[in-house]
N, C-alpha and C positions, 0 to 999 in steps of 0.2 A: 907123546905130549909135546907141543912145540912152545917154546918160549919166545916172547917177543924181545925187542932190543932193550927193554928196561928190566928183563929178567922175570917178567910176570907171564902168566899164561896168556898167549895170543888168543883173541876172540875167534871163535868159530866162524867161518864163512858159511852163510847158506847159499846154495845156488839159486840164481834168479830164475824164477819160473816165467817163460815166455807164455803168454796166453795162447791157447789153441784157437785157431781160427775155426768158427763154425762153418759148416757147409755153405750156409747162406752167405757168409762173408766172402768165402772163396769164389762163390759163383758170381757175386756182385763185382768183384775185382776181375774176373774173367771177362764179363761184359764190358766193363770199362776199358780194359786193354783191347778188346776186339773193336770197340768203338774208334779207339785211336790208331790201330793197326789191324785191319781186316785180314792181312795176309799172314798173321801171326801162326806159328806152329804149336803143336802141343809141347814140344821139346822147349821151345822159347818160353811158354806159359809156364812150364814146370820150373824153369830156371828163375824166371821173375817172380814167382809166388813162393819159392823155396819148397816145392812139393815134387811129387814123383810124376813121371808121365802117365802112370796107370791111374792115379787119382784125378789128373787133369781129364784124361779120357772119360772117366766116370762122370765127372761133373759137366762135360761137354755134352754127354749123352742125356743127362738129366736136363740141362737147359734146351736142347733140342727136342725132347719129349714133351716138355712144358711149353714149347712154342716161343720160347724167348729168343733163341737163335736159330740159324740153318746155315748150312754149308752149300755153297754154290760152286759148281765147276768141278774140275777134276781133283783127285786128291792131293796131288803135289803142287798144282798151280791154281787151286781154287781159292776162295775167300769166304770169310764168315760174315754173315749178315745178321745185325740185331734187329728183331722184328718190333 
């Protein structure tokens, strides 16, 4: 039990819950980032969205399968295109 400066019990702090982003929100953010930087990498997207490269890979596949984006060119030097 911790006591505050006045000798009374200090109030318990409740951890702030950050709302989880829904897959739709993440995908919308990915599309916006691609619009502003077509040469963005999965690693950069993961960093910008505070996510893992594997989850970004999943969302990019979903967006590609749904015809929202496509990748043109070679893997390392290509670019993303929003359709």
